[in-house]
N, C-alpha and C positions, 0 to 999 in steps of 0.2 A: 504493500500499499504506500502510496507517494504521500509526501508531506502535506501536499494540497489536500488529498482525500482525507487524511487524518485531520486536518484543520476543519474540513466541511463536517465530518463526522462528530467532531466535538462541538461544533455549533449547532448542529440538529439535536444532539443530546441535551444541550442546555436550553434550547427553544421549544422542543416538542415532547410530549403533547401539551405540556403546560410549561410556560417560560419559568425558569429558575429550578431549584432542586428541594425546595422545602415549601410547606404550606401549614396552616393552622387547622387543627381537627378539634371539634367539640368533645369534651369528655363527660358531659351529662346529657340526659335525655331532653329533647326539645320537641317532641312530637305534638304535645297538646297545649291548649291555652294554659292549663295549670302549670305545665312545665316551664312555660315561658314567663309566667307571672312569679315563679320561684327564681328563675335565672336572672330577671330583671325587676322591674317594678311590678308589685310592691315589695316582693320577698327579698330582693337584694338589700334592702335597708337593714335587715336583721344582722347579717354578717358585718356590715359596715359599722354599725353601732357597737358590736362586740370588739372590733378592732380599735374603735375610739377609746373603748375602756381599757384595753391592753394591746398595745402594738404588736406584741408577739403573736396575737391571734391571726395576724396577716398570713402566718404560715399554715395556720389551721384552715382558713377559709378561702385561700387564693393559691394561685400556682407559683408564688414567689419562691418556695422552697425547692422547686425543681426547675428553675428558670435561670438561664445564664445568658448574659449579653456578650456576643463576640464584637468587639468594637476596633476600629480602624480609621485611620485618615489616608490610607492608601500611599504612604511615603516610602515604604520598603516592602514591596509585595513580591514574594518568592524571588526569583532572579530577575524580575522585570524592572525593579526600582521603583521610582516615584511615578506612579501611573494615575494617581488620584483616587478620591473616595468611590466615584462611580465604577470605574474600571476594576476596582478591588472587590466589588460586591460578590461576583461568582466565587471567589476565593473564600469569603467569609460565609457564604451559604455552604460551601464545601465543608468548612469547619464545623458548622452547625450540623450538617449531616454526620459527621464523625462522632460528635458528642452523643447524638441520638442512638445510632446503631450500636456504638460500643458500650454506652452507660445509660442509655434511656433518659438523657437529659435534654429537655426543650431548650431551645435557643432562638432569640431574636438577634439577628445580624444588625448592626447599626454602624453606618459610615458616616463619619463626621467631616464636613468640608471646612477644615482648618488645620494649619500648620503651626499655629501659635499653641505652645504648650499650655500656657494659662487658660486660653479660652477652651482647648480641649478638656482640661481638667475640670473647669466649671460646668461644661456641658455634660460630662460623665456624672459628676456629683448631682447634678440636677435631676437626672433620670434614674439614679441608683435606687430609689425606693421601689421601682418596678421588679428588681432582680435579687436572686439569691446569690449571685456571684458574677464577676466581671472578668472576661478573658481578653486581654490586650493582644492585638495581633498586627503584625506588619507595619510597625512604627519605627522610623529610622532612629538610629543613635546618633547623637547622644541624648535627644529629647526622650526617647523611650525609657531611659533610666530615671529621669526627673518626673516624668508622667507616672510612672509605676510608684516611685517613692511616695509622691505626695498623696496619691489616691489611697495607697495602703495605710498612710497615717490618717487621713481624714474620713474614710469610710469604715462602717462596721460590718462589711460583707468581704468575702475572699476576693482578692484582686491578684491575678497573676499574668505577666506578660510571657506567653508560651515560648516565643522566640528566644527569649533569655534562658528560661528555666527548664523548658521541656527537653531540649538536647542536653543540658547539664544534668538533669535527673537520670535519663537513660543511659548516657555515657558514663556517669559515675557508677551505676550499678554494673555495667559492663566492665569498667575498671577494677572494682572490687574483685570481681571474679577472675579477671585476666591476670591480676597481680598475684592472687593467691595460687593460680595454676602454675605460674613460673617461680614459685617459691620466693618472691620478693616481698618487701614491706612498703606500705604506703608512705611510711615515715622517711624513708631513704630514697624512693624512686625519684629520677629526674625526668621532668615533663617539658616537652616543647609543644606550645600551642601556636598554630599557624593560623592568623586571623585575630582580630582584635575588636570585633563587633560585639553587639549585645550578647549573642550566644557564648562567644569566646570568653568574655569577661564573667558571665555567670558560671561557665564551667570552672574557670580558675578559682572563683569563690567557694563553689561547692566542693571542689577537690581539696580545698584547705580545710573545710569543715570535716572532711573525712580524715584528715591527719597528714596531707601532703604539705611539706614545708615550703613557706612562701619563697624562700630563696632558691629552691629547686624547681620553680616554675619559670620557664622562659617564654615570653610571648613575642610574636613577630606580626608586623603588618606589611603593606606594600612597600614601605621604605626600609624594612629589615627588622633587626631586633630592637624592641623597645628598651632603651636603657636610660639611666638617670641623666645622661648628658643630653638627651633629646629635649628640644624646645617646643613650647606651644603644644603640648599633648593634653588631652582631656584628663579629667579627674580619674576616670575609670582605667584609662591606660597607664597613668601615673602609678596607680595601685600595683601594677605588675612590672614596673620599670626595674631592670636588673642593675646591679652594680658591676656585673662581670663585663669584661672588655670584649664584647661580641658584637658584630655587625650584621652578618648574614645568617640566613636559615641554615646554610650548609655548615658554618662554624658552630651554631647552636646545637645542632642535632647529633654532633660528633660525641659519642659515648652515652646519648640520652637513652632512658629506658622506655619512654612512651612519646609517641607523636600523635597530636590531636590535631586533625585537619578541619578547619572551619573556614576555608578561604576559597581557593579556585582549583581547577584541574591541572594535574601533571606537574605540580611544583616540587614534588618529592621524587628524585631519581635514583637510580641504582646505586650510585656512589654514596649518596646520602643514607640510603637504607643500610648498606654495608658497614657505614661507620657507626651505626647505633650499637648499643650494648648488646650482650648475649640475651637471648629470648626477648627480642623487641616486641612492644605492644604498639600497633599502628591502627588508629581510628581515623580513616580517610572518609570524611563525612560530607564533602562537597557534593552537591546534587545537580544534575544527574551523573556527572562524570567527577570521580574521586580524585584526590591529590596524587595518587598512585594507583594504577590498574590492580584489581585484586589478584588476578592470575599472575601478572608480572611480579608482584610483591612476593607471593608465595613461592615462585620459581627462583627468586634471588635468595630468600632466606627460609629455609625449611623449619626454623625454630621460631617463626613469627607467630603471634596471634594478631588476627587481621579482622577489622570490622569496617563496614561501610554504611551509607545511607540507603543502599540499594536492596531490593527485595530478592534479586537474583543471585546475591552472595550469601554465605553464612554470616550470622551475627549482623543482622540489620539493626542499626540504631535508629529507631523510628519514634518520634514524639507521641504517636497515637498509643504506644505503651503506657503513657504516663497521664496526660491531661484529662482524658475522660474520667479516669478512675479517681484521680486526685480531687477533681471537682465533686465527684459522686460522694466520696467520703466526707469532704468539707460540708456539702449541702446537708447531709444526712444528720449531722450534728450541729447544723446551724453555725458553723464557725464564723467567727467575725474576721478572720484572715487566714491566709496560708502562710505559716511561718517556717522558720528553718527546721524545726523539729518535724513538721509534717512533711517537708520535702525529703529530709533525711529518712523519714519512716518509709516513704515511697521508694527511695533508693534501695534500702535494705530489702523490703518486700519483693522488689523485681530480682535483686541479686539472689535471694534465697529461693525464689521459685525456680530459677534456672537449675538449681541443684536437685530439685524433687523429681521423681519419676514422672515422665511425660504421659499425659493421657493418650490412650490409644487412637483416639480420633485425630489427634495432632500428629502422633508418630506415624500413622498410616499415611497421612498426606505427604510425608517426606521420607518415603520407604527406601530410598537409596542409601540413606544414612540413618540408622537408628539413633533417634535424638537422646543424647545423654550428656551430662555436664562434662565439658571438655574444651579445647581450643576452638572447635568449630560451633560450639554451642555454649556461649557465655551470658546470653540473655534470652528470655522467652520469645516465641514467635507472637506476632501481633494478634492473631487469631486463637491464641490459647484461651480456652473458656475459662480457665482459673483466674485470669487477670480482674475480672469484674468482682470477684470475691476477696482475693488476697490483698490488693492494693487499697480500696476503700476502707477495709477493715483496719489496716495499719495506719492510714492517714486519720481515720476517725479516732483511733486510740491515742494517737499523738496529739490530736487537737484537744481531747479531753484531758490528758495528762498535763499538758502545757498551758491549761486554763483559757483556751480560746473558744471553746464550744458553748453553744447556747443550750443544748440539751444533752443528756447522758443516754447511753445504750446499756441496758441491764442484761439482756439476752443475746449474746453474740452469735449463738447458733441460728436463732431465729432471724437475726439480721443477715447472717450469711445466706440462708435460705432465701430470703427476700431478694437479696443481690442476685442470686442465680436465676431468679424468675424475672429479672428485669429485662433481659434480651431474649428473644425467642431463638435467635441465632440463624435466621434463614439465609442472610447474607454470608455469615460465617460458614454456613454449610455449603454454600456454593463456592466460596473461595477455597475451602479445604478440598472439595472435589476436583477443582481445576488445578490446585497445587499439587495435589497427589497425582493426577494424570501427567502433569509437566515433568514429574520426576523420571518418568520412564514412558515416553511417547510410544504409541503404537500405530501401525498401518491400519487406518480405518476407512472402508470403503463408503462413499456417499453414492448410493445407487440411483438417486434422481438429480444428479448434478446439473442437468439442464433445466431445472426449476430454479428461479431466481433466489428464493429464500433459502433453499439448500445450499446453493452456491455461496451466498453470503456467509452462511454458517461455516462452511469449509473454508473460506477466507480467514475468517476470525480464529478458527481452530489452527490454521496454518501459522498466522502471524503470532498468536499467542503461545505457539509450540505446545498445544494441548494434545495434538496428534499429528500424524503424518497422512493428509487426506489422499485417497485415490478416488478420482472422479469418474463415475460411469454415466454413459449417455452419448447423444449425438455430438461428436467432437466439434464440428463446425458451429453449432448452436452454443455450446459451452464456451468456446473461444470468444465468440461474439459477446456473450454475457459478461465474460471475464473482463474484456476490454471496457465494457460499459461501467463497471464497478472498480476499475483500477486493480484488478486482482493480478498481481505481478509474481507472486510465488510460483517457483518451478515445482509443479506437482503432476504426477501421472494422470493422463486422460485416456480412458479406454472405452471404446464402442464395441459391445459384444457382437454387433451385426457386422462390423467392418472387416475388410479383408486382411488387414494387418493383425487381427485377432483369431484367424483361422487356425493357426497351430494350437492356441491356447483352448479354443472351442473343442477341437478334436481331442486334445489331452484330457480336458475335463469331462467331455461326453463318454469317453471310454470308461473312466472312473464311474460316472453316474450309471452307465448302462450295465456295468458289471454288478452294481448293487441293486438295480432295479429291474433286471431283465426277467426275474421270476415273479414280478408284480405287474406283468402286463405291459411293460414298456419296451417297445421296439428300438432297435438301434437308430433307425431313422428319427424316431420321436425324441431320443435323447439328444441328437445333434440339434434338432429344431428347438428344443427347450433351452439349450445352451446359448441360443441368440437372445433370450429373454434376460434382462439384467439381474432379475432376482435369483434365477438359477446360476447364472454366470458368476455373480458376486458371492453366492453361498459356496460355490465350488472353489472360488479363490481362497476363501477362509479355510474351508475344509483341506485344501491342499497345501496350506501354509504360505501361500502367496500374499495373503493379507491376514490381519490379526483380529479383525472385526468388521462388522457392516452395520450401517443405518439405512433403513428403507421404509416405505409406507406413506411418505409425504402426500402423494397424489393418488394412491389406490386404496381400495377398501381393505380393512383389517384381514378378514379371512382369506382373500386372494393372495396377500402377501405372506401370511403365516404358513400357508400349505407348502410352498417350495422349500421353505426354510426347514420344516419338519421332515420333509422328503429326504432332504440332502443332509442336514446336520444331525438330526435325531436327538433323542433324549440323553441326558447325562446318566452315568451308571446309577442304578438303584432308583430312578425316577420313573413313576408310572404315568404321570402326566405333567404337562408343562402349565405354568400359571404366569400371571402378570401382576405386577405391583407399581404403584404410584407413590411417589414421596411427595407429600404436601408439606410446603414450607410455611409454617404458621408462626404466630406470635409466641406460642408455647414451645416452639422448636419443631424439628422434622417429625412428621407423623407417616408412617408407612401403611398403605391401604392395599389390601389384597382380597380376592382376585377381581381385578378391574376390567379385564378384557377377554378372558378366554372361557373359563368354566362356568356354564349357564346355572347349573343346580348341582353342585357337588355334594356327595354323600359324606357321611362322617369321617370316614377314612381319608377321602379326598381333601376334606377341610383340614385334618390333622397334618397332611403332606404339605398343603399350602401354608400352613402355620409355620411348619419346621423350615421350608425353603425361604419364607420371608424373614424368619429369624437369622437365618445365615446371611441374608442380604443386609440386615440391620448391623450385624457384626462386621460385615465387609467394610462398612462406613465407620467403624470404630466405636459403635454405640452398643449398649447393653439392651437387648430386646425385653420390652415389658408389654406382654401381648394380652389383648382382649378379644375373645370370640364373641361377635355381637349377635344379638337376637332381639326380637320384640319382648321377650320375657327375661326375668332375672333368676338364675340359679334354680331352674327346674319348676318355676311357678306355673308354666303351662307344659302339657304333655303332647301338644300338637306336633306333628311330625317334623315341621321346620325347626321348631325349638329343640326337640328331642335329639335330632341329628347333631346339634351343637354341643349338647350335654354329652353325648357319646365321644365326640371329637375331643372335648376337653378331658374327659376320663382317660382316653387312650393316651393323650399327650402326658398327662400326670404319671401314667404307668410307665411308659416308654422313655420319656425325657424328664425324669423327676427334678432336675436342676433347672429346668426352663421355668421362667416366671410367666405363667399363663392362667387365665381364668375365664369362666363363662358358663352358660350364656349370660350375657348382660347386656342391658340396654345402653346406648351410646353415651347418654348424659351421665349415668352412674360410672361408666368407664373413665370419663374424662373429668369428672367433678370429684376430686378427693374427698371433700368434706361430705358430700352426700353419700358417697360409698361407705365411708367409715361410720357414719351415723346409722345407716339401715343395714348394711352387710359387713359388720366389723370382721367376720371370719375370712373374707376374701383375701387371697394372696396379693391382690393388687392394692389393698390398702396401704396408704402413705407412699405410694410409688406413682411415679409420673408415666402414664401408659403412652408409649410411642408407637404401638403396632396394632391395627385394627383388622380383624379377619372377618369378612362378611359372609352371610350365609348363602348368598347367591349373587349371580353377576349384576342382575337389576339393581339391588341395593348398593353395591359397591361402585358401579359405574356412575349411577346417578349422583351418589354422595360426592365423589371426587370431582365431578363436573360442577356440581352446585357450589362446592367450596371454592373451586377455582374462579367461577364467574361472579359469586356474590360477595365473597370475602376478599377478591383479589389475591388469593394465595398462589404462589408460584408452585407448578407442578413439574416434577421430574419424572417422566415415564411415558408410557408403560414399560417397565423393565421386565424383560421376559426371564423367568425363573425355570430351571431345570434343562436347559438346552446344553449340548456338548461344547459348543463354540459361542462366542460373544456376538450374537446378532440380535439387534433390537429394532422393533417396529414402531415407528413414530405415530403420533395421532394425525388424522387427516387435517392437513393445512396447519401444521405445527409452525409456531413463530421462530424466528432466527435464534432468540434466546434459548428456546426450548430444545432446539436442534444441537446447539452448541453444548448445552448441559448434558443432553444425551450422548454426544460424542465423548465427553469426558468420562460418563459412566461406562461406555463401551471400552474405553482404554483401561479403566479400573478393573472392569470384568476381565479383560485379556491379561492384565498384570496377575490377577488372582488364578486364572486358569493355567497360566504357564509356570506357576510355582511347583 
């Protein structure tokens, strides 16, 4: 994809279907006149009067306690510089999005049209009563220091300039672990910081709080080493001016233990790196291109511990590990500020989390290297589900113990549970699926590549390195479509009907006929069938010329499934195949089966479907908690449809005693833990978050998942075929580009599993 195409894609993303990336959603009913009279006049007067009596009631009766302002004047936006408040708004909306998806914090982005620090401060102070916290963003130094300092002094809510402290907190956590791994001490290490902006100064200050000696920190800017002889330097730079007779970065880094890069690409060369001390620690954090290339650095020094700001390298120093969770903890105890104790608590929580066993769902996503504490894993991954629990708790405890909290938390386990329920993790699930696929991409056939949506999906899959697409269809048409969407990736294009595929058709048809000749298929028919893309593609997978296939975008489900079953067949021990859909909901991913194939399965078939679905859940690193659904609860009806579910559950309890499964149960009881505990306390599902629903028939499963998808805007991944020998999956008719991309990632993961 060309840069121009990427530019257009970004513009469309921000413009359609609704301009921007965030919106306001009501949290209360508003259906009736009574609802509206409570929401506004006259009912709204009651909470107003309660707040007038006690100002702290504003947290009880309004959204202040979960509302953060992301505020900028657009003077230092990313690497774009001073682009002004209007142009900075998409970035601030993006920050708002991160707050929401990682920590369930609501955000208003506010862009202030002023470069005057005093005017900026007055404006923020004037609007501060609206918010529970203030996140300052993309304000140039040195004004950023003054703005943050004064606002922290004059406001009684948390204020943090993330550009300063975010990088400092995450890099400090990484530094603690890196220093420990190389058996050095923070008190004696020598650090060189390349860059002297807000982030660099904040890093230096936080490192000192950890125990690094001031005299062991050398800071450089575009003019070289900042020393005491320099004239006209800011207060912040003067804080790190050295007495050592050093002028250049090359001189400063000689013998250094640690390099912190917060400057520009490629300023650290091989010679400099070789001059560093034994077991050097290099954090090259310039984005998108670091101060030294990761692979180059590792090739020069095999004793290096390396981190960058990039997601495609180990040890990504990413601010998103910090700010959502720090504000979450601060808001939940109504902290009046984010102080040094709270920042250090976040640092230590992040550092300690990297030392703990990694959850299987994260481990699976990075299957090429089992994630465990070491030189390639010194900080957690951004999508580690434990971050939402560990960091807010640490921050909240620090706020309470340092005396800046407005409320206290008595039951920390209850708070931990509440935190875990904050985010359903749908986007995290998608990210983990994609990341896992990227670790070991497979050759995936797109059987209907002459359909525009399918081709767009293949383009994304190729560019994101999720899979290696193989395009099936009319070559001339595909090339024409590729040109129209600027699809420049070099990928195989195969037309099963074309003359250049005659040898492959003959090869595949012989295999097919030898297997099918006693099932009434003639040799001529086998040759003819291999001109059809689904037969051709399935034979490619069977023969090992491809690893998986996606099909079904433009054809009916039954017509597509038949050639797959004919050629691929069932996995060992599987009596029938099934299909499952993953619904990405607010409570997390929920697996629904059977959504596409078995019309009215019997009790034994239901049990088999449940077992295959549990294997699928485990494939994604989750523990299956399974409810077999019915219109009745636990034998309250002896009607045959309910009775077969009872028998299926009984069979599963006998054959798979360690599987957490129960039923028959109505869907509301399965999904509402309180209701279940109250009425059926004996159920094995009590106090557990059900994530797998097995339906009694195809009608109920198919209708349910499509209703969930359309009415609740739940993203669906699937249907995922269960029980086949090879990873072939059938798309829903007219699937979206996003759905096809996600299914391609699933096909890759399926192929990874089947090749173990």
